[in-house]
N, CA and C atoms as a LAMMPS dump frame, in Angstrom:
ITEM: TIMESTEP
0
ITEM: NUMBER OF ATOMS
618
ITEM: BOX BOUNDS ff ff ff
-5.0000000000000000e+02 5.0000000000000000e+02
-5.0000000000000000e+02 5.0000000000000000e+02
-5.0000000000000000e+02 5.0000000000000000e+02
ITEM: ATOMS id mol type element x y z
1 1 1 N 411.399 92.656 -219.002
2 1 2 C 409.782 91.99 -218.186
3 1 3 C 410.384 92.016 -216.721
4 2 1 N 409.223 91.96 -216.457
5 2 2 C 409.557 91.677 -215.029
6 2 3 C 408.575 90.325 -213.813
7 3 1 N 409.489 90.121 -212.553
8 3 2 C 409.566 89.076 -212.514
9 3 3 C 408.549 88.689 -212.133
10 4 1 N 407.916 87.182 -212.009
11 4 2 C 406.731 86.776 -211.888
12 4 3 C 406.266 87.382 -210.401
13 5 1 N 405.392 87.928 -210.147
14 5 2 C 404.184 89.103 -209.692
15 5 3 C 403.475 87.707 -208.944
16 6 1 N 403.166 86.415 -208.909
17 6 2 C 402.017 85.425 -208.467
18 6 3 C 402.203 84.507 -207.64
19 7 1 N 401.424 84.939 -206.784
20 7 2 C 400.869 83.437 -205.638
21 7 3 C 400.784 82.493 -206.148
22 8 1 N 400.79 81.07 -205.152
23 8 2 C 400.3 80.018 -206.056
24 8 3 C 399.917 79.837 -204.408
25 9 1 N 398.974 79.232 -203.929
26 9 2 C 397.922 78.153 -202.343
27 9 3 C 398.733 76.975 -202.362
28 10 1 N 398.795 76.486 -201.339
29 10 2 C 398.92 75.373 -201.329
30 10 3 C 398.442 74.208 -201.267
31 11 1 N 399.826 72.939 -201.253
32 11 2 C 398.006 72.336 -201.534
33 11 3 C 397.527 71.478 -200.584
34 12 1 N 396.521 71.293 -201.478
35 12 2 C 395.56 71.026 -199.724
36 12 3 C 394.788 69.972 -199.782
37 13 1 N 395.279 69.279 -200.975
38 13 2 C 395.318 67.5 -200.57
39 13 3 C 394.748 66.336 -202.031
40 14 1 N 395.237 65.66 -201.93
41 14 2 C 395.311 64.112 -203.221
42 14 3 C 393.813 63.328 -203.254
43 15 1 N 392.978 63.45 -204.436
44 15 2 C 392.774 62.949 -204.53
45 15 3 C 392.488 61.427 -204.58
46 16 1 N 392.068 60.967 -204.05
47 16 2 C 392.119 59.125 -203.225
48 16 3 C 391.914 58.19 -204.299
49 17 1 N 390.373 59.306 -205.532
50 17 2 C 389.9 58.158 -206.283
51 17 3 C 390.786 58.178 -207.916
52 18 1 N 392.001 59.042 -208.189
53 18 2 C 392.737 59.416 -210.187
54 18 3 C 393.877 58.409 -208.503
55 19 1 N 393.923 57.427 -210.103
56 19 2 C 395.139 56.953 -210.209
57 19 3 C 396.715 57.728 -210.086
58 20 1 N 396.566 59.273 -210.936
59 20 2 C 397.223 59.792 -211.292
60 20 3 C 397.509 60.386 -210.592
61 21 1 N 397.753 60.763 -209.082
62 21 2 C 397.89 61.429 -208.044
63 21 3 C 397.169 63.447 -208.645
64 22 1 N 396.321 63.263 -208.454
65 22 2 C 396.122 64.531 -209.1
66 22 3 C 395.203 65.648 -207.116
67 23 1 N 395.667 66.442 -207.398
68 23 2 C 396.344 67.311 -206.684
69 23 3 C 395.089 68.378 -206.489
70 24 1 N 395.046 69.139 -205.58
71 24 2 C 393.868 70.609 -205.475
72 24 3 C 394.779 71.506 -204.547
73 25 1 N 394.489 72.592 -205.452
74 25 2 C 395.339 73.946 -204.608
75 25 3 C 394.192 74.878 -204.266
76 26 1 N 394.502 75.664 -203.182
77 26 2 C 393.447 76.409 -202.418
78 26 3 C 393.462 77.729 -203.374
79 27 1 N 394.673 78.173 -204.35
80 27 2 C 394.247 79.173 -204.009
81 27 3 C 394.587 79.535 -206.262
82 28 1 N 394.452 80.031 -207.225
83 28 2 C 395.134 80.62 -208.303
84 28 3 C 395.791 80.467 -208.705
85 29 1 N 397.642 80.279 -209.367
86 29 2 C 398.475 81.238 -208.714
87 29 3 C 398.438 81.972 -209.714
88 30 1 N 397.289 82.44 -210.265
89 30 2 C 397.439 83.625 -211.411
90 30 3 C 397.423 84.931 -211.191
91 31 1 N 396.74 84.756 -209.489
92 31 2 C 396.508 85.864 -209.296
93 31 3 C 397.511 87.043 -208.724
94 32 1 N 397.402 88.339 -209.7
95 32 2 C 397.942 89.49 -208.794
96 32 3 C 398.132 90.024 -207.97
97 33 1 N 399.62 90.247 -207.239
98 33 2 C 399.923 90.798 -206.304
99 33 3 C 399.075 92.586 -206.523
100 34 1 N 398.724 92.952 -205.287
101 34 2 C 398.328 94.168 -206.386
102 34 3 C 399.316 95.392 -205.444
103 35 1 N 400.018 96.633 -205.978
104 35 2 C 401.095 96.916 -206.152
105 35 3 C 401.176 98.262 -207.181
106 36 1 N 401.685 99.361 -206.568
107 36 2 C 401.316 101.035 -207.655
108 36 3 C 402.372 100.19 -209.177
109 37 1 N 402.058 101.119 -210.278
110 37 2 C 403.286 100.49 -211.048
111 37 3 C 402.768 101.651 -212.139
112 38 1 N 403.948 102.19 -213.28
113 38 2 C 402.817 102.322 -214.332
114 38 3 C 402.899 101.987 -215.74
115 39 1 N 402.099 100.435 -215.495
116 39 2 C 401.139 100.727 -216.756
117 39 3 C 401.146 101.09 -217.708
118 40 1 N 401.039 101.087 -219.137
119 40 2 C 400.902 102.575 -220.238
120 40 3 C 398.955 102.016 -220.211
121 41 1 N 398.728 102.927 -221.255
122 41 2 C 396.925 102.68 -221.203
123 41 3 C 396.107 101.843 -222.135
124 42 1 N 396.336 101.027 -222.442
125 42 2 C 397.083 100.443 -223.424
126 42 3 C 396.925 99.523 -223.226
127 43 1 N 398.396 99.225 -222.095
128 43 2 C 398.244 97.397 -221.069
129 43 3 C 396.777 97.582 -220.579
130 44 1 N 396.403 98.893 -219.523
131 44 2 C 395.201 98.9 -218.73
132 44 3 C 394.684 97.849 -219.314
133 45 1 N 393.854 98.505 -219.999
134 45 2 C 392.883 97.998 -221.157
135 45 3 C 392.942 96.586 -222.277
136 46 1 N 393.773 96.071 -221.71
137 46 2 C 394.444 94.734 -222.872
138 46 3 C 393.566 93.815 -221.403
139 47 1 N 394.52 94.109 -220.039
140 47 2 C 394.144 93.17 -219.347
141 47 3 C 393.045 93.418 -218.498
142 48 1 N 391.889 94.027 -219.008
143 48 2 C 390.718 94.804 -217.865
144 48 3 C 389.923 93.676 -218.7
145 49 1 N 390.537 93.537 -219.968
146 49 2 C 389.775 92.481 -220.657
147 49 3 C 389.915 90.879 -220.572
148 50 1 N 390.97 90.442 -219.77
149 50 2 C 390.941 89.233 -219.152
150 50 3 C 389.819 88.627 -217.841
151 51 1 N 389.552 87.219 -217.771
152 51 2 C 388.83 86.919 -217.494
153 51 3 C 389.721 86.648 -216.032
154 52 1 N 388.135 86.825 -214.957
155 52 2 C 389.067 86.178 -213.403
156 52 3 C 388.824 85.582 -213.041
157 53 1 N 390.589 84.989 -213.053
158 53 2 C 390.851 83.888 -212.91
159 53 3 C 390.492 82.352 -211.803
160 54 1 N 390.538 83.307 -211.276
161 54 2 C 389.833 82.438 -209.722
162 54 3 C 388.082 81.873 -210.324
163 55 1 N 386.968 83.058 -210.913
164 55 2 C 385.917 82.299 -212.092
165 55 3 C 386.209 81.899 -212.297
166 56 1 N 387.156 81.806 -213.696
167 56 2 C 386.994 80.659 -214.35
168 56 3 C 387.95 79.497 -213.623
169 57 1 N 388.983 79.27 -212.987
170 57 2 C 389.018 78.144 -212.38
171 57 3 C 388.32 77.72 -211.365
172 58 1 N 387.039 78.288 -211.287
173 58 2 C 385.409 77.394 -210.773
174 58 3 C 385.205 77.565 -211.765
175 59 1 N 385.003 77.812 -212.717
176 59 2 C 383.46 77.359 -213.648
177 59 3 C 383.71 76.139 -214.402
178 60 1 N 385.183 76.069 -214.733
179 60 2 C 385.938 75.175 -215.468
180 60 3 C 386.181 73.321 -215.003
181 61 1 N 386.228 73.856 -213.686
182 61 2 C 386.144 73.08 -212.506
183 61 3 C 384.987 72.137 -213.357
184 62 1 N 383.694 72.482 -212.348
185 62 2 C 382.09 72.955 -211.881
186 62 3 C 381.394 71.764 -213.433
187 63 1 N 382.01 72.051 -214.447
188 63 2 C 381.689 71.556 -215.716
189 63 3 C 382.547 69.533 -215.728
190 64 1 N 383.335 70.213 -215.12
191 64 2 C 384.142 69.127 -215.69
192 64 3 C 383.649 67.947 -214.755
193 65 1 N 382.537 68.474 -214.057
194 65 2 C 382.823 67.05 -212.483
195 65 3 C 381.35 67.447 -212.884
196 66 1 N 380.598 67.765 -213.181
197 66 2 C 378.808 68.376 -213.606
198 66 3 C 378.747 67.353 -214.508
199 67 1 N 377.064 67.126 -214.186
200 67 2 C 376.222 66.073 -214.767
201 67 3 C 376.723 65.954 -216.746
202 68 1 N 376.885 67.307 -216.566
203 68 2 C 376.324 67.609 -218.12
204 68 3 C 377.905 67.887 -218.544
205 69 1 N 379.139 68.027 -217.778
206 69 2 C 379.871 67.664 -218.837
207 69 3 C 380.563 66.156 -218.604
208 70 1 N 379.8 65.672 -217.546
209 70 2 C 379.975 64.09 -217.678
210 70 3 C 381.378 63.56 -216.771
211 71 1 N 381.732 62.386 -216.554
212 71 2 C 382.279 62.059 -215.263
213 71 3 C 383.617 61.578 -216.447
214 72 1 N 384.52 61.914 -216.279
215 72 2 C 385.735 61.574 -217.368
216 72 3 C 385.903 60.502 -216.58
217 73 1 N 385.751 59.673 -217.389
218 73 2 C 386.594 57.961 -217.629
219 73 3 C 387.99 57.713 -217.366
220 74 1 N 388.653 58.529 -217.654
221 74 2 C 390.189 57.954 -217.447
222 74 3 C 391.193 59.915 -217.549
223 75 1 N 392.046 59.418 -217.373
224 75 2 C 393.008 61.631 -217.273
225 75 3 C 393.428 61.504 -218.992
226 76 1 N 392.923 61.44 -219.374
227 76 2 C 393.137 61.739 -221.06
228 76 3 C 391.48 62.518 -221.642
229 77 1 N 390.281 61.493 -220.784
230 77 2 C 389.162 61.943 -221.261
231 77 3 C 389.344 63.403 -220.568
232 78 1 N 389.78 63.416 -219.394
233 78 2 C 389.272 64.408 -218.575
234 78 3 C 390.25 65.957 -219.304
235 79 1 N 391.852 65.893 -219.605
236 79 2 C 391.991 66.623 -219.959
237 79 3 C 391.21 67.444 -221.277
238 80 1 N 390.687 66.369 -221.968
239 80 2 C 390.191 66.551 -223.012
240 80 3 C 389.315 67.462 -222.814
241 81 1 N 388.305 67.618 -221.729
242 81 2 C 387.413 67.727 -221.953
243 81 3 C 387.922 69.859 -220.888
244 82 1 N 389.421 69.325 -220.928
245 82 2 C 389.681 70.614 -219.832
246 82 3 C 390.361 71.77 -220.797
247 83 1 N 390.738 70.503 -222.09
248 83 2 C 390.862 71.651 -223.85
249 83 3 C 390.026 72.307 -224.135
250 84 1 N 388.727 72.157 -223.753
251 84 2 C 387.23 72.137 -224.176
252 84 3 C 386.972 73.348 -223.781
253 85 1 N 386.941 73.965 -222.653
254 85 2 C 386.389 74.354 -221.52
255 85 3 C 387.154 76.151 -221.409
256 86 1 N 388.673 75.243 -221.763
257 86 2 C 389.657 76.094 -221.79
258 86 3 C 389.279 77.805 -222.737
259 87 1 N 389.41 76.952 -224.144
260 87 2 C 389.539 76.769 -225.491
261 87 3 C 387.412 77.566 -225.024
262 88 1 N 386.535 77.478 -224.923
263 88 2 C 385.53 78.187 -225.159
264 88 3 C 385.948 79.292 -223.815
265 89 1 N 386.299 79.843 -223.185
266 89 2 C 386.431 80.476 -222.317
267 89 3 C 387.326 81.886 -223.482
268 90 1 N 388.333 81.352 -223.878
269 90 2 C 388.638 81.801 -225.255
270 90 3 C 388.391 82.536 -225.985
271 91 1 N 387.246 81.695 -225.716
272 91 2 C 386.338 82.662 -227.363
273 91 3 C 385.837 83.597 -226.773
274 92 1 N 385.168 83.18 -225.211
275 92 2 C 384.931 84.849 -224.478
276 92 3 C 385.347 85.602 -224.801
277 93 1 N 386.743 85.465 -224.259
278 93 2 C 387.255 86.495 -223.943
279 93 3 C 387.772 87.102 -225.096
280 94 1 N 387.722 86.375 -226.107
281 94 2 C 388.286 87.291 -227.256
282 94 3 C 386.21 88.293 -227.572
283 95 1 N 385.679 87.27 -227.854
284 95 2 C 385.044 88.552 -228.349
285 95 3 C 384.386 89.564 -227.187
286 96 1 N 384.407 89.51 -225.806
287 96 2 C 384.499 90.928 -224.829
288 96 3 C 385.996 92.044 -224.619
289 97 1 N 386.299 91.509 -225.779
290 97 2 C 388.426 91.711 -225.414
291 97 3 C 388.189 93.105 -226.535
292 98 1 N 389.087 94.211 -225.634
293 98 2 C 389.536 95.869 -226.946
294 98 3 C 389.671 95.159 -228.363
295 99 1 N 389.811 96.011 -229.198
296 99 2 C 389.593 95.551 -230.621
297 99 3 C 388.536 94.542 -231.076
298 100 1 N 389.119 93.428 -230.565
299 100 2 C 388.636 92.493 -231.57
300 100 3 C 386.915 92.016 -231.412
301 101 1 N 386.345 93.209 -230.55
302 101 2 C 384.865 92.614 -230.24
303 101 3 C 384.419 94.11 -231.522
304 102 1 N 386.053 94.525 -231.628
305 102 2 C 384.862 95.438 -232.735
306 102 3 C 385.204 95.167 -234.79
307 103 1 N 385.601 93.803 -234.296
308 103 2 C 385.337 93.19 -235.823
309 103 3 C 384.458 92.901 -236.356
310 104 1 N 384.208 92.357 -237.838
311 104 2 C 383.081 92.111 -238.2
312 104 3 C 382.667 90.15 -237.715
313 105 1 N 381.945 89.59 -237.608
314 105 2 C 381.776 87.772 -237.312
315 105 3 C 383.308 87.464 -237.848
316 106 1 N 382.679 87.501 -239.005
317 106 2 C 383.378 86.406 -239.806
318 106 3 C 385.045 87.151 -240.493
319 107 1 N 385.693 88.032 -239.913
320 107 2 C 387.023 88.501 -239.445
321 107 3 C 387.707 87.454 -237.864
322 108 1 N 386.617 87.793 -237.016
323 108 2 C 386.394 87.333 -235.698
324 108 3 C 386.757 85.303 -235.823
325 109 1 N 385.996 84.765 -236.402
326 109 2 C 386.209 83.862 -236.863
327 109 3 C 387.111 83.142 -237.512
328 110 1 N 387.633 84.816 -238.675
329 110 2 C 389.099 83.729 -239.176
330 110 3 C 389.969 83.977 -237.46
331 111 1 N 390.229 84.943 -237.538
332 111 2 C 391.52 85.011 -236.252
333 111 3 C 391.406 84.234 -235.908
334 112 1 N 390.668 83.452 -234.765
335 112 2 C 390.967 82.08 -234.131
336 112 3 C 390.652 81.13 -234.893
337 113 1 N 389.867 80.579 -235.431
338 113 2 C 390.652 79.86 -236.074
339 113 3 C 392.412 79.111 -236.48
340 114 1 N 392.562 80.179 -236.684
341 114 2 C 394.331 80.416 -237.164
342 114 3 C 394.939 80.23 -235.602
343 115 1 N 394.568 80.35 -235.068
344 115 2 C 395.235 81.532 -233.716
345 115 3 C 394.518 80.088 -232.033
346 116 1 N 394.196 79.579 -232.075
347 116 2 C 393.105 78.504 -231.043
348 116 3 C 394.2 78.151 -230.536
349 117 1 N 394.895 77.027 -230.636
350 117 2 C 395.913 75.816 -230.295
351 117 3 C 396.815 76.583 -229.708
352 118 1 N 397.598 77.515 -230.701
353 118 2 C 398.266 78.628 -230.008
354 118 3 C 398.308 79.296 -228.638
355 119 1 N 397.071 79.366 -229.178
356 119 2 C 396.896 80.834 -227.174
357 119 3 C 396.669 79.313 -226.055
358 120 1 N 396.001 78.124 -226.982
359 120 2 C 395.671 77.018 -226.04
360 120 3 C 397.683 76.369 -225.269
361 121 1 N 398.1 76.383 -226.413
362 121 2 C 399.253 76.221 -225.701
363 121 3 C 400.407 77.47 -225.02
364 122 1 N 400.271 78.76 -225.407
365 122 2 C 401.105 79.914 -224.351
366 122 3 C 400.053 79.407 -222.668
367 123 1 N 398.662 79.538 -222.956
368 123 2 C 398.022 79.143 -221.521
369 123 3 C 398.992 78.629 -221.132
370 124 1 N 399.191 77.075 -220.852
371 124 2 C 399.437 76.154 -220.672
372 124 3 C 400.903 75.998 -220.486
373 125 1 N 401.736 76.848 -221.784
374 125 2 C 403.453 77.425 -220.609
375 125 3 C 403.548 77.527 -220.137
376 126 1 N 403.114 79.317 -219.637
377 126 2 C 402.514 80.257 -218.661
378 126 3 C 401.845 79.662 -217.56
379 127 1 N 401.169 78.671 -216.922
380 127 2 C 400.667 78.248 -216.562
381 127 3 C 401.738 77.208 -215.81
382 128 1 N 401.973 76.766 -216.576
383 128 2 C 403.803 76.064 -215.723
384 128 3 C 404.848 77.101 -215.129
385 129 1 N 404.806 77.019 -216.562
386 129 2 C 406.059 78.685 -215.49
387 129 3 C 405.497 79.601 -213.992
388 130 1 N 405.198 80.276 -214.335
389 130 2 C 404.342 80.306 -213.289
390 130 3 C 404.278 79.565 -211.996
391 131 1 N 404.022 78.291 -211.673
392 131 2 C 403.639 77.883 -211.107
393 131 3 C 405.142 76.911 -210.558
394 132 1 N 405.012 77.213 -208.916
395 132 2 C 406.398 76.544 -208.28
396 132 3 C 407.444 75.191 -208.561
397 133 1 N 406.007 74.611 -208.126
398 133 2 C 405.93 73.212 -207.887
399 133 3 C 406.747 72.323 -208.731
400 134 1 N 406.608 70.731 -208.824
401 134 2 C 407.139 70.342 -210.017
402 134 3 C 406.078 69.735 -210.369
403 135 1 N 405.053 69.439 -210.368
404 135 2 C 403.52 69.047 -211.134
405 135 3 C 403.207 69.376 -212.552
406 136 1 N 402.065 69.374 -212.931
407 136 2 C 401.815 69.831 -213.838
408 136 3 C 400.55 69.896 -212.79
409 137 1 N 399.794 71.983 -213.393
410 137 2 C 399.145 72.635 -212.885
411 137 3 C 398.406 72.71 -214.15
412 138 1 N 397.23 72.268 -214.025
413 138 2 C 396.308 72.51 -214.426
414 138 3 C 395.442 73.47 -214.407
415 139 1 N 394.346 74.346 -215.123
416 139 2 C 392.998 75.222 -215.054
417 139 3 C 392.371 74.776 -214.386
418 140 1 N 392.374 73.75 -213.649
419 140 2 C 391.096 73.969 -212.343
420 140 3 C 392.15 73.935 -210.881
421 141 1 N 393.215 74.159 -211.028
422 141 2 C 394.343 74.063 -209.94
423 141 3 C 394.096 73.036 -209.572
424 142 1 N 394.232 71.761 -209.635
425 142 2 C 394.617 70.594 -210.338
426 142 3 C 395.683 70.874 -210.356
427 143 1 N 396.931 69.532 -209.701
428 143 2 C 398.257 69.45 -209.823
429 143 3 C 398.585 67.901 -210.517
430 144 1 N 399.436 67.251 -211.288
431 144 2 C 399.307 65.647 -211.19
432 144 3 C 400.843 65.859 -212.007
433 145 1 N 401.132 65.07 -210.669
434 145 2 C 402.312 64.158 -211.141
435 145 3 C 402.799 63.372 -212.731
436 146 1 N 403.559 64.174 -212.869
437 146 2 C 404.037 63.175 -214.74
438 146 3 C 404.957 62.777 -214.9
439 147 1 N 405.259 61.964 -213.448
440 147 2 C 405.979 60.517 -213.334
441 147 3 C 405.238 59.375 -213.302
442 148 1 N 403.646 60.305 -213.152
443 148 2 C 402.086 58.709 -213.39
444 148 3 C 401.703 59.236 -214.408
445 149 1 N 402.74 59.392 -215.524
446 149 2 C 401.379 59.551 -217.06
447 149 3 C 402.405 59.115 -217.886
448 150 1 N 401.484 58.5 -218.168
449 150 2 C 402.814 57.299 -219.629
450 150 3 C 402.666 58.332 -220.623
451 151 1 N 403.906 58.864 -221.007
452 151 2 C 404.614 60.494 -221.403
453 151 3 C 405.799 59.28 -222.851
454 152 1 N 406.008 58.449 -222.754
455 152 2 C 407.462 58.069 -223.2
456 152 3 C 407.041 57.924 -224.415
457 153 1 N 406.449 57.747 -225.09
458 153 2 C 405.247 58.511 -226.258
459 153 3 C 406.288 59.002 -227.009
460 154 1 N 405.963 60.082 -226.586
461 154 2 C 405.578 61.747 -226.606
462 154 3 C 407.18 62.31 -225.7
463 155 1 N 408.199 61.59 -226.11
464 155 2 C 409.52 62.388 -225.932
465 155 3 C 409.953 63.728 -225.812
466 156 1 N 409.943 63.317 -227.03
467 156 2 C 410.399 64.607 -228.284
468 156 3 C 409.208 66.389 -227.738
469 157 1 N 408.102 65.425 -227.509
470 157 2 C 406.851 66.631 -227.381
471 157 3 C 407.088 67.567 -226.444
472 158 1 N 407.273 66.483 -225.082
473 158 2 C 407.946 66.829 -224.333
474 158 3 C 408.551 68.002 -223.41
475 159 1 N 410.073 67.181 -224.028
476 159 2 C 411.562 67.764 -223.736
477 159 3 C 410.967 69.51 -224.445
478 160 1 N 409.876 69.424 -225.355
479 160 2 C 410.484 70.698 -226.01
480 160 3 C 409.199 72.045 -225.059
481 161 1 N 407.939 70.755 -224.612
482 161 2 C 407.528 71.957 -223.499
483 161 3 C 408.681 72.298 -222.579
484 162 1 N 409.127 71.69 -221.854
485 162 2 C 409.627 71.458 -220.897
486 162 3 C 410.791 72.893 -221.38
487 163 1 N 411.982 72.926 -223.243
488 163 2 C 412.436 73.932 -223.131
489 163 3 C 411.54 74.778 -222.651
490 164 1 N 410.408 74.959 -223.448
491 164 2 C 410.072 76.382 -223.461
492 164 3 C 409.838 76.834 -222.598
493 165 1 N 409.179 75.977 -221.416
494 165 2 C 408.653 76.724 -220.197
495 165 3 C 409.75 77.581 -219.121
496 166 1 N 411.081 76.674 -219.266
497 166 2 C 412.237 76.535 -218.582
498 166 3 C 412.685 78.243 -219.373
499 167 1 N 412.569 78.302 -220.134
500 167 2 C 412.482 79.853 -221.021
501 167 3 C 412.122 80.701 -220.668
502 168 1 N 410.632 80.094 -220.346
503 168 2 C 409.752 81.57 -220.096
504 168 3 C 410.6 82.015 -218.368
505 169 1 N 410.701 80.947 -217.346
506 169 2 C 411.305 81.649 -216.273
507 169 3 C 412.363 82.358 -216.263
508 170 1 N 413.377 81.85 -217.519
509 170 2 C 414.474 82.94 -217.533
510 170 3 C 414.614 84.843 -218.215
511 171 1 N 413.602 84.104 -218.243
512 171 2 C 412.836 85.277 -219.353
513 171 3 C 412.039 86.558 -218.266
514 172 1 N 411.371 85.094 -217.04
515 172 2 C 411.175 86.348 -215.835
516 172 3 C 409.881 86.473 -216.732
517 173 1 N 409.25 86.208 -217.101
518 173 2 C 407.705 86.518 -217.962
519 173 3 C 406.778 86.92 -217.411
520 174 1 N 406.088 87.583 -217.014
521 174 2 C 405.442 88.077 -216.493
522 174 3 C 403.662 87.949 -216.269
523 175 1 N 402.788 88.647 -216.187
524 175 2 C 401.419 88.698 -216.786
525 175 3 C 401.358 90.146 -217.438
526 176 1 N 401.384 90.521 -217.225
527 176 2 C 401.559 91.955 -218.456
528 176 3 C 401.812 91.196 -219.874
529 177 1 N 402.984 90.825 -219.924
530 177 2 C 404.306 90.176 -221.171
531 177 3 C 402.999 88.844 -221.84
532 178 1 N 402.27 87.721 -220.708
533 178 2 C 400.952 87.071 -221.326
534 178 3 C 400.212 87.842 -221.702
535 179 1 N 399.746 88.458 -220.764
536 179 2 C 398.822 89.353 -222.107
537 179 3 C 398.873 90.16 -223.127
538 180 1 N 400.066 89.985 -223.473
539 180 2 C 400.399 90.672 -224.912
540 180 3 C 400.934 89.962 -225.842
541 181 1 N 401.813 88.854 -225.46
542 181 2 C 401.061 87.816 -226.153
543 181 3 C 400.16 87.263 -226.913
544 182 1 N 399.328 86.916 -225.783
545 182 2 C 397.882 86.309 -226.128
546 182 3 C 396.665 87.232 -226.941
547 183 1 N 397.546 88.749 -226.826
548 183 2 C 395.944 89.509 -228.126
549 183 3 C 397.779 89.957 -229.511
550 184 1 N 399.105 89.645 -229.45
551 184 2 C 399.293 89.684 -230.458
552 184 3 C 399.242 87.841 -231.351
553 185 1 N 399.079 87.072 -230.305
554 185 2 C 398.619 85.478 -231.57
555 185 3 C 397.089 85.413 -231.643
556 186 1 N 396.328 85.883 -230.822
557 186 2 C 395.195 86.794 -231.444
558 186 3 C 395.159 87.195 -232.81
559 187 1 N 395.748 88.544 -232.964
560 187 2 C 395.085 89.555 -233.563
561 187 3 C 396.38 89.432 -234.499
562 188 1 N 396.943 88.781 -235.342
563 188 2 C 397.667 88.511 -235.854
564 188 3 C 397.584 87.712 -237.104
565 189 1 N 396.647 89.318 -238.571
566 189 2 C 396.044 88.002 -240.018
567 189 3 C 397.299 87.798 -240.768
568 190 1 N 398.392 88.194 -240.351
569 190 2 C 399.027 87.481 -241.858
570 190 3 C 399.649 86.124 -241.367
571 191 1 N 399.434 84.656 -240.474
572 191 2 C 400.083 84.103 -239.995
573 191 3 C 399.625 83.108 -240.639
574 192 1 N 400.642 82.276 -241.09
575 192 2 C 399.314 81.151 -242.034
576 192 3 C 398.995 80.049 -240.247
577 193 1 N 397.923 78.322 -240.54
578 193 2 C 397.25 78.463 -240.014
579 193 3 C 399.192 77.291 -239.153
580 194 1 N 399.246 76.853 -238.471
581 194 2 C 400.564 76.089 -238.245
582 194 3 C 400.095 74.361 -237.413
583 195 1 N 399.974 73.962 -238.228
584 195 2 C 399.999 72.23 -238.421
585 195 3 C 400.408 72.466 -237.228
586 196 1 N 401.557 72.504 -236.567
587 196 2 C 402.42 72.081 -235.165
588 196 3 C 402.865 73.381 -234.083
589 197 1 N 401.512 73.534 -234.055
590 197 2 C 402.236 75.435 -232.85
591 197 3 C 402.991 74.602 -231.749
592 198 1 N 403.462 73.33 -231.683
593 198 2 C 403.942 72.83 -230.305
594 198 3 C 406.171 73.175 -231.306
595 199 1 N 406.449 72.806 -232.562
596 199 2 C 406.874 72.614 -233.342
597 199 3 C 407.66 74.591 -233.774
598 200 1 N 406.459 75.442 -234.178
599 200 2 C 406.017 75.844 -234.349
600 200 3 C 406.976 77.583 -233.163
601 201 1 N 406.091 77.355 -232.085
602 201 2 C 407.026 77.568 -230.636
603 201 3 C 408.868 77.111 -230.243
604 202 1 N 407.975 76.333 -230.501
605 202 2 C 410.364 76.156 -229.955
606 202 3 C 411.173 76.313 -230.273
607 203 1 N 410.462 76.4 -232.416
608 203 2 C 412.001 77.275 -233.079
609 203 3 C 411.091 78.884 -232.917
610 204 1 N 410.768 79.443 -232.7
611 204 2 C 410.704 81.108 -231.802
612 204 3 C 411.271 81.511 -231.556
613 205 1 N 412.09 82.856 -231.548
614 205 2 C 413.284 83.156 -230.223
615 205 3 C 412.76 84.423 -229.619
616 206 1 N 412.652 84.062 -228.378
617 206 2 C 412.744 85.168 -227.502
618 206 3 C 412.505 85.858 -227.16
């Protein structure tokens, strides 16, 4: 696996209206630096199916703060809206990606139904592993101080997530690895529905 190869922008500001100290970053942490490589043609095709991270970040952020998306009353509501928009983005990505778009609609639906939760989890974990800060990085580019969140009741879950993030960093998981993992999750027809994707992911050996 190659070293992390992404740029992170400086934190610009802290939202004064939020009790959770939500901060915004000026650039996406998932932007790829231009450098020559010898990427296999298949992987090039997979990466070509990926959405533009800056456009996706702006799209999700604009929806969450638009009249259509409604004004989140609390942090939990905002996170739910972010998860919804991220899921919609995954559906768009899958339907326009290589291989998947050639499948029958019925098969596409089955694959999405069996993989959406793990795709969301992988997206969150990779974003945190790629981010060099101590806060939680959202898809919008905002960051949240975890110390301001009521996480005591989710102690075991938070510990498992942190352990997975640390493991990704130890392995130096890069963007190419991330893209391959997304397609492996999406195109795995023999995988049963996972009632607890976090527990399933934490039990995997990287």
